[in-house]
PQR file of N, CA, C, O and H, with PARSE charges and radii, in Angstrom:
ATOM      1  N   MET A   1       0.828  -1.174   0.000 -0.4000 1.5000
ATOM      2  CA  MET A   1       0.000   0.000   0.000 -0.0000 2.0000
ATOM      3  C   MET A   1       0.880   1.247   0.000  0.5500 1.7000
ATOM      4  O   MET A   1       1.824   1.355   0.783 -0.5500 1.4000
ATOM      5  N   LYS A   2       0.564   2.170  -0.875 -0.4000 1.5000
ATOM      6  CA  LYS A   2       1.344   3.393  -0.975 -0.0000 2.0000
ATOM      7  C   LYS A   2       0.926   4.374   0.117  0.5500 1.7000
ATOM      8  O   LYS A   2      -0.257   4.670   0.289 -0.5500 1.4000
ATOM      9  H   LYS A   2      -0.203   2.083  -1.511  0.4000 1.0000
ATOM     10  N   HIS A   3       1.912   4.865   0.841 -0.4000 1.5000
ATOM     11  CA  HIS A   3       1.639   5.811   1.911 -0.0000 2.0000
ATOM     12  C   HIS A   3       1.612   7.222   1.349  0.5500 1.7000
ATOM     13  O   HIS A   3       2.385   7.559   0.451 -0.5500 1.4000
ATOM     14  H   HIS A   3       2.873   4.624   0.701  0.4000 1.0000
ATOM     15  N   LYS A   4       0.721   8.039   1.881 -0.4000 1.5000
ATOM     16  CA  LYS A   4       0.622   9.427   1.450 -0.0000 2.0000
ATOM     17  C   LYS A   4       0.900  10.332   2.632  0.5500 1.7000
ATOM     18  O   LYS A   4       0.727   9.954   3.790 -0.5500 1.4000
ATOM     19  H   LYS A   4       0.094   7.766   2.609  0.4000 1.0000
ATOM     20  N   ARG A   5       1.338  11.540   2.305 -0.4000 1.5000
ATOM     21  CA  ARG A   5       1.586  12.535   3.336 -0.0000 2.0000
ATOM     22  C   ARG A   5       0.267  13.017   3.930  0.5500 1.7000
ATOM     23  O   ARG A   5      -0.761  13.053   3.254 -0.5500 1.4000
ATOM     24  H   ARG A   5       1.479  11.847   1.364  0.4000 1.0000
ATOM     25  N   ILE A   6       0.319  13.379   5.185 -0.4000 1.5000
ATOM     26  CA  ILE A   6      -0.846  13.929   5.862 -0.0000 2.0000
ATOM     27  C   ILE A   6      -0.793  15.444   5.700  0.5500 1.7000
ATOM     28  O   ILE A   6       0.233  16.071   5.965 -0.5500 1.4000
ATOM     29  H   ILE A   6       1.154  13.349   5.734  0.4000 1.0000
ATOM     30  N   HIS A   7      -1.899  16.021   5.267 -0.4000 1.5000
ATOM     31  CA  HIS A   7      -1.940  17.448   4.967 -0.0000 2.0000
ATOM     32  C   HIS A   7      -1.697  18.264   6.241  0.5500 1.7000
ATOM     33  O   HIS A   7      -2.211  17.915   7.304 -0.5500 1.4000
ATOM     34  H   HIS A   7      -2.732  15.512   5.051  0.4000 1.0000
ATOM     35  N   PRO A   8      -0.913  19.352   6.142 -0.5600 1.5000
ATOM     36  CA  PRO A   8      -0.615  20.158   7.332  0.2800 2.0000
ATOM     37  C   PRO A   8      -1.846  20.763   8.007  0.5500 1.7000
ATOM     38  O   PRO A   8      -1.845  20.955   9.223 -0.5500 1.4000
ATOM     39  N   LEU A   9      -2.894  21.065   7.240 -0.4000 1.5000
ATOM     40  CA  LEU A   9      -4.103  21.609   7.865 -0.0000 2.0000
ATOM     41  C   LEU A   9      -4.783  20.582   8.770  0.5500 1.7000
ATOM     42  O   LEU A   9      -5.385  20.939   9.782 -0.5500 1.4000
ATOM     43  H   LEU A   9      -2.895  20.909   6.253  0.4000 1.0000
ATOM     44  N   ILE A  10      -4.682  19.313   8.401 -0.4000 1.5000
ATOM     45  CA  ILE A  10      -5.240  18.262   9.251 -0.0000 2.0000
ATOM     46  C   ILE A  10      -4.441  18.169  10.552  0.5500 1.7000
ATOM     47  O   ILE A  10      -5.016  17.962  11.621 -0.5500 1.4000
ATOM     48  H   ILE A  10      -4.193  19.022   7.579  0.4000 1.0000
ATOM     49  N   ILE A  11      -3.136  18.321  10.463 -0.4000 1.5000
ATOM     50  CA  ILE A  11      -2.300  18.282  11.661 -0.0000 2.0000
ATOM     51  C   ILE A  11      -2.620  19.464  12.572  0.5500 1.7000
ATOM     52  O   ILE A  11      -2.709  19.305  13.790 -0.5500 1.4000
ATOM     53  H   ILE A  11      -2.670  18.490   9.595  0.4000 1.0000
ATOM     54  N   ILE A  12      -2.793  20.645  11.987 -0.4000 1.5000
ATOM     55  CA  ILE A  12      -3.150  21.825  12.773 -0.0000 2.0000
ATOM     56  C   ILE A  12      -4.512  21.623  13.426  0.5500 1.7000
ATOM     57  O   ILE A  12      -4.703  21.972  14.591 -0.5500 1.4000
ATOM     58  H   ILE A  12      -2.721  20.775  10.998  0.4000 1.0000
ATOM     59  N   ALA A  13      -5.461  21.058  12.677 -0.4000 1.5000
ATOM     60  CA  ALA A  13      -6.792  20.803  13.234 -0.0000 2.0000
ATOM     61  C   ALA A  13      -6.721  19.812  14.395  0.5500 1.7000
ATOM     62  O   ALA A  13      -7.455  19.955  15.372 -0.5500 1.4000
ATOM     63  H   ALA A  13      -5.306  20.775  11.730  0.4000 1.0000
ATOM     64  N   LEU A  14      -5.856  18.820  14.301 -0.4000 1.5000
ATOM     65  CA  LEU A  14      -5.698  17.875  15.406 -0.0000 2.0000
ATOM     66  C   LEU A  14      -5.139  18.557  16.652  0.5500 1.7000
ATOM     67  O   LEU A  14      -5.590  18.287  17.765 -0.5500 1.4000
ATOM     68  H   LEU A  14      -5.259  18.703  13.507  0.4000 1.0000
ATOM     69  N   PHE A  15      -4.147  19.451  16.464 -0.4000 1.5000
ATOM     70  CA  PHE A  15      -3.603  20.176  17.609 -0.0000 2.0000
ATOM     71  C   PHE A  15      -4.659  21.083  18.240  0.5500 1.7000
ATOM     72  O   PHE A  15      -4.770  21.149  19.464 -0.5500 1.4000
ATOM     73  H   PHE A  15      -3.781  19.670  15.560  0.4000 1.0000
ATOM     74  N   LEU A  16      -5.436  21.784  17.406 -0.4000 1.5000
ATOM     75  CA  LEU A  16      -6.484  22.653  17.936 -0.0000 2.0000
ATOM     76  C   LEU A  16      -7.565  21.847  18.658  0.5500 1.7000
ATOM     77  O   LEU A  16      -8.095  22.280  19.681 -0.5500 1.4000
ATOM     78  H   LEU A  16      -5.345  21.731  16.411  0.4000 1.0000
ATOM     79  N   SER A  17      -7.879  20.689  18.122 -0.4000 1.5000
ATOM     80  CA  SER A  17      -8.869  19.817  18.755 -0.0000 2.0000
ATOM     81  C   SER A  17      -8.372  19.318  20.106  0.5500 1.7000
ATOM     82  O   SER A  17      -9.144  19.241  21.063 -0.5500 1.4000
ATOM     83  H   SER A  17      -7.449  20.338  17.290  0.4000 1.0000
ATOM     84  N   SER A  18      -7.099  18.983  20.187 -0.4000 1.5000
ATOM     85  CA  SER A  18      -6.571  18.514  21.466 -0.0000 2.0000
ATOM     86  C   SER A  18      -6.556  19.637  22.494  0.5500 1.7000
ATOM     87  O   SER A  18      -6.794  19.393  23.676 -0.5500 1.4000
ATOM     88  H   SER A  18      -6.472  19.046  19.410  0.4000 1.0000
ATOM     89  N   ILE A  19      -6.278  20.866  22.060 -0.4000 1.5000
ATOM     90  CA  ILE A  19      -6.314  22.000  22.991 -0.0000 2.0000
ATOM     91  C   ILE A  19      -7.745  22.228  23.483  0.5500 1.7000
ATOM     92  O   ILE A  19      -7.970  22.444  24.674 -0.5500 1.4000
ATOM     93  H   ILE A  19      -6.084  21.064  21.099  0.4000 1.0000
ATOM     94  N   ALA A  20      -8.710  22.179  22.562 -0.4000 1.5000
ATOM     95  CA  ALA A  20     -10.109  22.378  22.949 -0.0000 2.0000
ATOM     96  C   ALA A  20     -10.583  21.279  23.903  0.5500 1.7000
ATOM     97  O   ALA A  20     -11.295  21.557  24.867 -0.5500 1.4000
ATOM     98  H   ALA A  20      -8.528  22.003  21.594  0.4000 1.0000
ATOM     99  N   ASN A  21     -10.192  20.043  23.637 -0.4000 1.5000
ATOM    100  CA  ASN A  21     -10.563  18.949  24.536 -0.0000 2.0000
ATOM    101  C   ASN A  21      -9.919  19.110  25.905  0.5500 1.7000
ATOM    102  O   ASN A  21     -10.539  18.805  26.924 -0.5500 1.4000
ATOM    103  H   ASN A  21      -9.614  19.816  22.854  0.4000 1.0000
ATOM    104  N   GLY A  22      -8.691  19.582  25.934 -0.4000 1.5000
ATOM    105  CA  GLY A  22      -8.025  19.828  27.214 -0.0000 2.0000
ATOM    106  C   GLY A  22      -8.705  20.930  28.011  0.5500 1.7000
ATOM    107  O   GLY A  22      -8.842  20.823  29.230 -0.5500 1.4000
ATOM    108  H   GLY A  22      -8.187  19.829  25.106  0.4000 1.0000
ATOM    109  N   LEU A  23      -9.131  21.986  27.331 -0.4000 1.5000
ATOM    110  CA  LEU A  23      -9.841  23.063  28.023 -0.0000 2.0000
ATOM    111  C   LEU A  23     -11.199  22.598  28.535  0.5500 1.7000
ATOM    112  O   LEU A  23     -11.615  22.971  29.632 -0.5500 1.4000
ATOM    113  H   LEU A  23      -9.020  22.073  26.341  0.4000 1.0000
ATOM    114  N   ASN A  24     -11.892  21.778  27.737 -0.4000 1.5000
ATOM    115  CA  ASN A  24     -13.156  21.225  28.201 -0.0000 2.0000
ATOM    116  C   ASN A  24     -12.951  20.336  29.426  0.5500 1.7000
ATOM    117  O   ASN A  24     -13.736  20.390  30.372 -0.5500 1.4000
ATOM    118  H   ASN A  24     -11.554  21.475  26.846  0.4000 1.0000
ATOM    119  N   ALA A  25     -11.909  19.529  29.410 -0.4000 1.5000
ATOM    120  CA  ALA A  25     -11.620  18.672  30.566 -0.0000 2.0000
ATOM    121  C   ALA A  25     -11.343  19.523  31.799  0.5500 1.7000
ATOM    122  O   ALA A  25     -11.804  19.199  32.893 -0.5500 1.4000
ATOM    123  H   ALA A  25     -11.271  19.486  28.641  0.4000 1.0000
ATOM    124  N   TYR A  26     -10.602  20.597  31.631 -0.4000 1.5000
ATOM    125  CA  TYR A  26     -10.294  21.485  32.750 -0.0000 2.0000
ATOM    126  C   TYR A  26     -11.571  22.092  33.331  0.5500 1.7000
ATOM    127  O   TYR A  26     -11.725  22.177  34.549 -0.5500 1.4000
ATOM    128  H   TYR A  26     -10.227  20.860  30.742  0.4000 1.0000
ATOM    129  N   GLN A  27     -12.487  22.513  32.451 -0.4000 1.5000
ATOM    130  CA  GLN A  27     -13.750  23.092  32.924 -0.0000 2.0000
ATOM    131  C   GLN A  27     -14.595  22.048  33.664  0.5500 1.7000
ATOM    132  O   GLN A  27     -15.176  22.344  34.708 -0.5500 1.4000
ATOM    133  H   GLN A  27     -12.362  22.443  31.462  0.4000 1.0000
ATOM    134  N   TYR A  28     -14.660  20.843  33.125 -0.4000 1.5000
ATOM    135  CA  TYR A  28     -15.464  19.809  33.780 -0.0000 2.0000
ATOM    136  C   TYR A  28     -14.871  19.401  35.122  0.5500 1.7000
ATOM    137  O   TYR A  28     -15.613  19.156  36.074 -0.5500 1.4000
ATOM    138  H   TYR A  28     -14.188  20.603  32.277  0.4000 1.0000
ATOM    139  N   PHE A  29     -13.545  19.326  35.213 -0.4000 1.5000
ATOM    140  CA  PHE A  29     -12.943  19.006  36.502 -0.0000 2.0000
ATOM    141  C   PHE A  29     -13.194  20.131  37.499  0.5500 1.7000
ATOM    142  O   PHE A  29     -13.356  19.876  38.692 -0.5500 1.4000
ATOM    143  H   PHE A  29     -12.942  19.525  34.440  0.4000 1.0000
ATOM    144  N   GLY A  30     -13.227  21.379  37.017 -0.4000 1.5000
ATOM    145  CA  GLY A  30     -13.523  22.512  37.891 -0.0000 2.0000
ATOM    146  C   GLY A  30     -14.943  22.485  38.408  0.5500 1.7000
ATOM    147  O   GLY A  30     -15.205  22.969  39.508 -0.5500 1.4000
ATOM    148  H   GLY A  30     -13.096  21.586  36.048  0.4000 1.0000
ATOM    149  N   LYS A  31     -15.873  21.926  37.634 -0.4000 1.5000
ATOM    150  CA  LYS A  31     -17.282  21.817  38.051 -0.0000 2.0000
ATOM    151  C   LYS A  31     -17.539  20.546  38.858  0.5500 1.7000
ATOM    152  O   LYS A  31     -18.688  20.243  39.180 -0.5500 1.4000
ATOM    153  H   LYS A  31     -15.660  21.533  36.740  0.4000 1.0000
ATOM    154  N   GLN A  32     -16.495  19.806  39.185 -0.4000 1.5000
ATOM    155  CA  GLN A  32     -16.590  18.537  39.924 -0.0000 2.0000
ATOM    156  C   GLN A  32     -17.311  17.448  39.138  0.5500 1.7000
ATOM    157  O   GLN A  32     -17.854  16.519  39.735 -0.5500 1.4000
ATOM    158  H   GLN A  32     -15.561  20.051  38.924  0.4000 1.0000
ATOM    159  N   ASP A  33     -17.325  17.545  37.823 -0.4000 1.5000
ATOM    160  CA  ASP A  33     -17.903  16.506  36.963 -0.0000 2.0000
ATOM    161  C   ASP A  33     -16.744  15.669  36.423  0.5500 1.7000
ATOM    162  O   ASP A  33     -16.293  15.859  35.293 -0.5500 1.4000
ATOM    163  H   ASP A  33     -16.884  18.300  37.339  0.4000 1.0000
ATOM    164  N   THR A  34     -16.271  14.738  37.257 -0.4000 1.5000
ATOM    165  CA  THR A  34     -15.043  14.021  36.916 -0.0000 2.0000
ATOM    166  C   THR A  34     -15.216  13.027  35.775  0.5500 1.7000
ATOM    167  O   THR A  34     -14.262  12.766  35.041 -0.5500 1.4000
ATOM    168  H   THR A  34     -16.636  14.584  38.175  0.4000 1.0000
ATOM    169  N   SER A  35     -16.409  12.468  35.610 -0.4000 1.5000
ATOM    170  CA  SER A  35     -16.573  11.482  34.538 -0.0000 2.0000
ATOM    171  C   SER A  35     -16.418  12.157  33.170  0.5500 1.7000
ATOM    172  O   SER A  35     -15.737  11.625  32.293 -0.5500 1.4000
ATOM    173  H   SER A  35     -17.184  12.679  36.206  0.4000 1.0000
ATOM    174  N   SER A  36     -17.038  13.311  32.984 -0.4000 1.5000
ATOM    175  CA  SER A  36     -16.867  14.036  31.721 -0.0000 2.0000
ATOM    176  C   SER A  36     -15.440  14.566  31.593  0.5500 1.7000
ATOM    177  O   SER A  36     -14.891  14.634  30.493 -0.5500 1.4000
ATOM    178  H   SER A  36     -17.591  13.744  33.696  0.4000 1.0000
ATOM    179  N   GLY A  37     -14.854  14.934  32.709 -0.4000 1.5000
ATOM    180  CA  GLY A  37     -13.463  15.396  32.682 -0.0000 2.0000
ATOM    181  C   GLY A  37     -12.511  14.330  32.191  0.5500 1.7000
ATOM    182  O   GLY A  37     -11.607  14.613  31.404 -0.5500 1.4000
ATOM    183  H   GLY A  37     -15.299  14.879  33.603  0.4000 1.0000
ATOM    184  N   TRP A  38     -12.707  13.099  32.651 -0.4000 1.5000
ATOM    185  CA  TRP A  38     -11.837  12.004  32.195 -0.0000 2.0000
ATOM    186  C   TRP A  38     -12.076  11.667  30.725  0.5500 1.7000
ATOM    187  O   TRP A  38     -11.141  11.314  30.005 -0.5500 1.4000
ATOM    188  H   TRP A  38     -13.441  12.869  33.290  0.4000 1.0000
ATOM    189  N   ILE A  39     -13.309  11.773  30.288 -0.4000 1.5000
ATOM    190  CA  ILE A  39     -13.606  11.513  28.868 -0.0000 2.0000
ATOM    191  C   ILE A  39     -12.874  12.522  27.989  0.5500 1.7000
ATOM    192  O   ILE A  39     -12.244  12.147  27.000 -0.5500 1.4000
ATOM    193  H   ILE A  39     -14.068  12.059  30.873  0.4000 1.0000
ATOM    194  N   PHE A  40     -12.957  13.803  28.351 -0.4000 1.5000
ATOM    195  CA  PHE A  40     -12.292  14.821  27.549 -0.0000 2.0000
ATOM    196  C   PHE A  40     -10.773  14.763  27.700  0.5500 1.7000
ATOM    197  O   PHE A  40     -10.048  15.115  26.769 -0.5500 1.4000
ATOM    198  H   PHE A  40     -13.469  14.108  29.154  0.4000 1.0000
ATOM    199  N   THR A  41     -10.291  14.330  28.843 -0.4000 1.5000
ATOM    200  CA  THR A  41      -8.846  14.137  28.999 -0.0000 2.0000
ATOM    201  C   THR A  41      -8.362  13.029  28.069  0.5500 1.7000
ATOM    202  O   THR A  41      -7.315  13.155  27.434 -0.5500 1.4000
ATOM    203  H   THR A  41     -10.880  14.044  29.599  0.4000 1.0000
ATOM    204  N   THR A  42      -9.124  11.950  27.993 -0.4000 1.5000
ATOM    205  CA  THR A  42      -8.772  10.849  27.086 -0.0000 2.0000
ATOM    206  C   THR A  42      -8.795  11.316  25.632  0.5500 1.7000
ATOM    207  O   THR A  42      -7.890  11.000  24.860 -0.5500 1.4000
ATOM    208  H   THR A  42      -9.975  11.847  28.509  0.4000 1.0000
ATOM    209  N   LEU A  43      -9.828  12.067  25.264 -0.4000 1.5000
ATOM    210  CA  LEU A  43      -9.891  12.596  23.901 -0.0000 2.0000
ATOM    211  C   LEU A  43      -8.720  13.524  23.604  0.5500 1.7000
ATOM    212  O   LEU A  43      -8.179  13.520  22.499 -0.5500 1.4000
ATOM    213  H   LEU A  43     -10.563  12.324  25.891  0.4000 1.0000
ATOM    214  N   CYS A  44      -8.336  14.317  24.594 -0.4000 1.5000
ATOM    215  CA  CYS A  44      -7.197  15.224  24.427 -0.0000 2.0000
ATOM    216  C   CYS A  44      -5.913  14.437  24.162  0.5500 1.7000
ATOM    217  O   CYS A  44      -5.138  14.783  23.270 -0.5500 1.4000
ATOM    218  H   CYS A  44      -8.776  14.320  25.492  0.4000 1.0000
ATOM    219  N   VAL A  45      -5.697  13.389  24.932 -0.4000 1.5000
ATOM    220  CA  VAL A  45      -4.480  12.583  24.775 -0.0000 2.0000
ATOM    221  C   VAL A  45      -4.475  11.868  23.422  0.5500 1.7000
ATOM    222  O   VAL A  45      -3.442  11.804  22.755 -0.5500 1.4000
ATOM    223  H   VAL A  45      -6.326  13.107  25.656  0.4000 1.0000
ATOM    224  N   VAL A  46      -5.621  11.335  23.022 -0.4000 1.5000
ATOM    225  CA  VAL A  46      -5.704  10.609  21.746 -0.0000 2.0000
ATOM    226  C   VAL A  46      -5.453  11.541  20.567  0.5500 1.7000
ATOM    227  O   VAL A  46      -4.690  11.204  19.662 -0.5500 1.4000
ATOM    228  H   VAL A  46      -6.460  11.387  23.563  0.4000 1.0000
ATOM    229  N   THR A  47      -6.093  12.714  20.572 -0.4000 1.5000
ATOM    230  CA  THR A  47      -5.888  13.642  19.449 -0.0000 2.0000
ATOM    231  C   THR A  47      -4.472  14.195  19.443  0.5500 1.7000
ATOM    232  O   THR A  47      -3.904  14.425  18.376 -0.5500 1.4000
ATOM    233  H   THR A  47      -6.713  12.988  21.307  0.4000 1.0000
ATOM    234  N   LEU A  48      -3.894  14.411  20.619 -0.4000 1.5000
ATOM    235  CA  LEU A  48      -2.505  14.877  20.671 -0.0000 2.0000
ATOM    236  C   LEU A  48      -1.563  13.798  20.145  0.5500 1.7000
ATOM    237  O   LEU A  48      -0.611  14.104  19.426 -0.5500 1.4000
ATOM    238  H   LEU A  48      -4.356  14.224  21.486  0.4000 1.0000
ATOM    239  N   PHE A  49      -1.822  12.538  20.498 -0.4000 1.5000
ATOM    240  CA  PHE A  49      -1.014  11.440  19.973 -0.0000 2.0000
ATOM    241  C   PHE A  49      -1.133  11.357  18.449  0.5500 1.7000
ATOM    242  O   PHE A  49      -0.132  11.144  17.764 -0.5500 1.4000
ATOM    243  H   PHE A  49      -2.595  12.290  21.082  0.4000 1.0000
ATOM    244  N   CYS A  50      -2.346  11.523  17.914 -0.4000 1.5000
ATOM    245  CA  CYS A  50      -2.540  11.478  16.463 -0.0000 2.0000
ATOM    246  C   CYS A  50      -1.783  12.617  15.772  0.5500 1.7000
ATOM    247  O   CYS A  50      -1.194  12.418  14.709 -0.5500 1.4000
ATOM    248  H   CYS A  50      -3.159  11.696  18.470  0.4000 1.0000
ATOM    249  N   ALA A  51      -1.800  13.798  16.374 -0.4000 1.5000
ATOM    250  CA  ALA A  51      -1.095  14.938  15.780 -0.0000 2.0000
ATOM    251  C   ALA A  51       0.411  14.708  15.786  0.5500 1.7000
ATOM    252  O   ALA A  51       1.077  14.969  14.784 -0.5500 1.4000
ATOM    253  H   ALA A  51      -2.278  13.960  17.237  0.4000 1.0000
ATOM    254  N   ILE A  52       0.949  14.229  16.884 -0.4000 1.5000
ATOM    255  CA  ILE A  52       2.393  13.988  16.964 -0.0000 2.0000
ATOM    256  C   ILE A  52       2.792  12.843  16.038  0.5500 1.7000
ATOM    257  O   ILE A  52       3.835  12.913  15.388 -0.5500 1.4000
ATOM    258  H   ILE A  52       0.408  14.017  17.698  0.4000 1.0000
ATOM    259  N   ALA A  53       1.981  11.796  15.970 -0.4000 1.5000
ATOM    260  CA  ALA A  53       2.278  10.682  15.072 -0.0000 2.0000
ATOM    261  C   ALA A  53       2.247  11.120  13.618  0.5500 1.7000
ATOM    262  O   ALA A  53       3.067  10.665  12.820 -0.5500 1.4000
ATOM    263  H   ALA A  53       1.134  11.740  16.498  0.4000 1.0000
ATOM    264  N   SER A  54       1.316  11.994  13.260 -0.4000 1.5000
ATOM    265  CA  SER A  54       1.257  12.459  11.873 -0.0000 2.0000
ATOM    266  C   SER A  54       2.466  13.326  11.534  0.5500 1.7000
ATOM    267  O   SER A  54       2.962  13.280  10.408 -0.5500 1.4000
ATOM    268  H   SER A  54       0.650  12.363  13.908  0.4000 1.0000
ATOM    269  N   LEU A  55       2.945  14.116  12.493 -0.4000 1.5000
ATOM    270  CA  LEU A  55       4.177  14.866  12.248 -0.0000 2.0000
ATOM    271  C   LEU A  55       5.347  13.914  12.013  0.5500 1.7000
ATOM    272  O   LEU A  55       6.150  14.122  11.104 -0.5500 1.4000
ATOM    273  H   LEU A  55       2.542  14.154  13.408  0.4000 1.0000
ATOM    274  N   PHE A  56       5.438  12.872  12.834 -0.4000 1.5000
ATOM    275  CA  PHE A  56       6.509  11.890  12.691 -0.0000 2.0000
ATOM    276  C   PHE A  56       6.411  11.171  11.349  0.5500 1.7000
ATOM    277  O   PHE A  56       7.429  10.946  10.693 -0.5500 1.4000
ATOM    278  H   PHE A  56       4.785  12.703  13.573  0.4000 1.0000
ATOM    279  N   ILE A  57       5.212  10.812  10.938 -0.4000 1.5000
ATOM    280  CA  ILE A  57       5.021  10.128   9.652 -0.0000 2.0000
ATOM    281  C   ILE A  57       5.473  11.021   8.495  0.5500 1.7000
ATOM    282  O   ILE A  57       6.154  10.560   7.580 -0.5500 1.4000
ATOM    283  H   ILE A  57       4.386  10.994  11.470  0.4000 1.0000
ATOM    284  N   ASN A  58       5.094  12.288   8.539 -0.4000 1.5000
ATOM    285  CA  ASN A  58       5.487  13.199   7.466 -0.0000 2.0000
ATOM    286  C   ASN A  58       6.998  13.389   7.416  0.5500 1.7000
ATOM    287  O   ASN A  58       7.578  13.456   6.332 -0.5500 1.4000
ATOM    288  H   ASN A  58       4.540  12.662   9.283  0.4000 1.0000
ATOM    289  N   LYS A  59       7.642  13.477   8.581 -0.4000 1.5000
ATOM    290  CA  LYS A  59       9.098  13.661   8.589 -0.0000 2.0000
ATOM    291  C   LYS A  59       9.820  12.431   8.070  0.5500 1.7000
ATOM    292  O   LYS A  59      10.810  12.558   7.350 -0.5500 1.4000
ATOM    293  H   LYS A  59       7.170  13.423   9.462  0.4000 1.0000
ATOM    294  N   THR A  60       9.340  11.229   8.425 -0.4000 1.5000
ATOM    295  CA  THR A  60      10.011  10.030   7.929 -0.0000 2.0000
ATOM    296  C   THR A  60       9.781   9.864   6.425  0.5500 1.7000
ATOM    297  O   THR A  60      10.643   9.337   5.721 -0.5500 1.4000
ATOM    298  H   THR A  60       8.536  11.126   9.010  0.4000 1.0000
ATOM    299  N   MET A  61       8.628  10.310   5.935 -0.4000 1.5000
ATOM    300  CA  MET A  61       8.394  10.225   4.491 -0.0000 2.0000
ATOM    301  C   MET A  61       9.294  11.195   3.745  0.5500 1.7000
ATOM    302  O   MET A  61       9.744  10.894   2.639 -0.5500 1.4000
ATOM    303  H   MET A  61       7.929  10.738   6.507  0.4000 1.0000
ATOM    304  N   ASP A  62       9.567  12.370   4.338 -0.4000 1.5000
ATOM    305  CA  ASP A  62      10.489  13.314   3.710 -0.0000 2.0000
ATOM    306  C   ASP A  62      11.888  12.743   3.644  0.5500 1.7000
ATOM    307  O   ASP A  62      12.588  12.929   2.649 -0.5500 1.4000
ATOM    308  H   ASP A  62       9.202  12.615   5.236  0.4000 1.0000
ATOM    309  N   LYS A  63      12.306  12.049   4.693 -0.4000 1.5000
ATOM    310  CA  LYS A  63      13.645  11.447   4.704 -0.0000 2.0000
ATOM    311  C   LYS A  63      13.737  10.333   3.662  0.5500 1.7000
ATOM    312  O   LYS A  63      14.747  10.217   2.968 -0.5500 1.4000
ATOM    313  H   LYS A  63      11.737  11.898   5.501  0.4000 1.0000
ATOM    314  N   ARG A  64      12.695   9.517   3.548 -0.4000 1.5000
ATOM    315  CA  ARG A  64      12.718   8.439   2.555 -0.0000 2.0000
ATOM    316  C   ARG A  64      12.750   8.988   1.149  0.5500 1.7000
ATOM    317  O   ARG A  64      13.423   8.429   0.283 -0.5500 1.4000
ATOM    318  H   ARG A  64      11.875   9.611   4.111  0.4000 1.0000
ATOM    319  N   LYS A  65      12.031  10.079   0.901 -0.4000 1.5000
ATOM    320  CA  LYS A  65      11.984  10.671  -0.418 -0.0000 2.0000
ATOM    321  C   LYS A  65      13.353  11.235  -0.821  0.5500 1.7000
ATOM    322  O   LYS A  65      13.759  11.134  -1.979 -0.5500 1.4000
ATOM    323  H   LYS A  65      11.484  10.533   1.604  0.4000 1.0000
ATOM    324  N   SER A  66      14.053  11.826   0.147 -0.4000 1.5000
ATOM    325  CA  SER A  66      15.334  12.443  -0.177 -0.0000 2.0000
ATOM    326  C   SER A  66      16.398  11.388  -0.480  0.5500 1.7000
ATOM    327  O   SER A  66      17.343  11.678  -1.214 -0.5500 1.4000
ATOM    328  H   SER A  66      13.723  11.908   1.087  0.4000 1.0000
ATOM    329  N   PHE A  67      16.273  10.170   0.063 -0.4000 1.5000
ATOM    330  CA  PHE A  67      17.250   9.124  -0.213 -0.0000 2.0000
ATOM    331  C   PHE A  67      16.970   8.371  -1.498  0.5500 1.7000
ATOM    332  O   PHE A  67      17.879   7.771  -2.072 -0.5500 1.4000
ATOM    333  H   PHE A  67      15.505   9.935   0.659  0.4000 1.0000
ATOM    334  N   ASN A  68      15.734   8.389  -1.958 -0.4000 1.5000
ATOM    335  CA  ASN A  68      15.391   7.647  -3.176 -0.0000 2.0000
ATOM    336  C   ASN A  68      15.626   8.436  -4.421  0.5500 1.7000
ATOM    337  O   ASN A  68      15.382   7.941  -5.521 -0.5500 1.4000
ATOM    338  H   ASN A  68      14.995   8.876  -1.492  0.4000 1.0000
TER
END
């Protein structure tokens, strides 16, 4: 399967989504609603992981392209 680069706007959207989820988690923990806080904390971590992984994928694809 041929791998494609992930568009930079998608990476930016993932970072913005993780920030928004983190802020929502902070608000819910402040209201003593811990179950919603943990849900948004999990979403924040997952979207942040996806954003960092996509950056890593794009960088490794650039390195492979330069050697070929």
